[in-house]
N, C-alpha and C positions, 0 to 999 in steps of 0.2 A: 185595898186591904180586904181581907175576907174574915169576918168574925163568925164564930160558931154559936154565940149566945148574945142576948140583949145585955147581959152583964158586961161582956167584953166591949160592946159598943159604948156603954155608959162609962166604963173605965177609960176608954180612949178619949171620950169627950171631957173627962175630968182631968186629963193629963196636961202638963205645961205645954207640950208640943202642940196639942190640938188648940189650946187657947191662943198660943202665939200665931198659929196659922189662921185661925178665924179672925184674929185682930187685923191681920193683913188683908183678908178678904173684905172685912167690913169697912175698910178705908176706901173701897171702890164701889160701894153700893149704898142706896138710900134706905133700904129696908131688908130685913132678914127674918124669916120665920122658920125656926128649927122644926124638923119633922123626923119622926122615926117610923119607917114603913116596914111592913112584914111581907115576906114573899108568900103568896098564896097559891101560885102555880108556876110551873116552868115548862119550857118547850125544848125539845131536842130533835135530833135527826129522826126522820120518819121513813127511812128507806131511800132508794134511788129516785131521782126526779124523772118524770116521764120523758124529758128531753135529753137526759144524760146518755152519752155514748157508752155502749157496753163492749 
């Protein structure tokens, strides 16, 4: 899934579907620590590779 805002993430986490899925996950783990991360940088194509055939 691709969310465009933290509000969308929190809405998903509050949904019945998310809670049901997380319940299934937690049946298989000893400990879970929820985390919300923020993208601070991205990387993309930087031109042809020096070894690429032209």
